[in-house]
N, C-alpha and C positions, 0 to 999 in steps of 0.2 A: 474443565468439563465439559460434555459435549451434551445437552437436552436433547429428545424428540421424543415428538410425538405426533401420531397421525391424526390428521382431521376431516371432521365429516364435512364440508365443506370446500371450497377453494377462494381462499381471500383475494380481493382486487388489492394488486400486487403495489399501486401506486398509495392506496388508503393505507398498506398495511406499513411502509417504507414514514409515512409521513410520520405513523402514530409511536411508533418506534424511535423514529430516530427525527423527528421534527423540530429537536430543540437542540441537537447535535452541532454546534459549532464545525466537526470536521467527519459529515456523514459524505460516505458513496454509497453507490448501487452501481456492479458492472452485471450488466445484461447481455446475454449472448443474442450475437449477431446471425448463429447458424441455425440453418432448419433442421427439420429433422430430431431423432436425440440427441443427438449431440445441442441441442439449443434449447433443452428444459431448464438449463439451470442457472438462476441469479444470484448473485453474492452480495448481500447489503450488510453494512456493520461502520463502524465512528472510531474514534479513537480513545474510546474508556478502557479497554480492560489493563490488564495490568502484563500484557505484551505489548501493548498497542505503541506504537509512533508514527510521526508525525513525519513524511519524508517530502520539502521543498526544494527548488533545483530556480536558481536565479540566472539566466540565460548571459545578460549582461554582464554580470560579473566573473561568470563560472564555476559557481560557488553553489556546494550542496551542505542542508543542513539537514539535520535530525532531530528532530526530538523528542524525545522519553522518556515518560516521569519526572518534567519539570526539568529534567537536565539536557542542554542543548549541545551537538559538538557541530562544527562548520567545518568544511575543508574546500578548500578551491584542487583544481585542474595540476597543480602545483605541487600538490605535497605526493611524496614518494612514497604514499602507502598504496597511492592511488594507481594501479595497474593501464597501461595503455590500452589502447585498443586491442582486442583481439587473445592478447593475456591475463589467462586465469589468473583470478584473486586466489591470495594466497590462505591460508585457512588461519593465521594467524593475524590476518587485519584486523582493525577497529571495524565496527560495523559499517560506518558514512564510507570506510575506501571500499568495500565490497561493494556497495552500491550506487557508485561513482561510476569502477568497472563496470557493472551493465548501464547505466545509462549511456559512457561514453560511446561502448560498442552497441547500443541501439538492438541491442536481445532484452 
C-alpha cells in the first residue's frame, strides 16, 4: 500500500532521513545526480518491509547472499542456476541467481 499526502512546506531531506530511518540497520538513500526535471527524485528506505531483502556480495569469495524474512540464501559463481554474463535470467530461477546474473553482467 502506498500512502501519499501533499506537504505545505519542503522538509530538509537529511533531517527527514535521519528522523525516519536513523535507527535502521540497513537504511539507504539514493539521490539523483541528474540536473533538471530528471534530478528531482530521491528514494529512501530500509529493509523492514514485508517484501524487503538485504543483498550483499563478497568479492573475495565471489558469493552472493540474500537475506529476507530471516532466511538466508547464498550462491557462488559456480552455481549452475547463475547464468553467464550476457545470458538472460530464466524465469524459474531462484531470486539469488537472477540477482547474481545482474551483478556479473554489470547491468
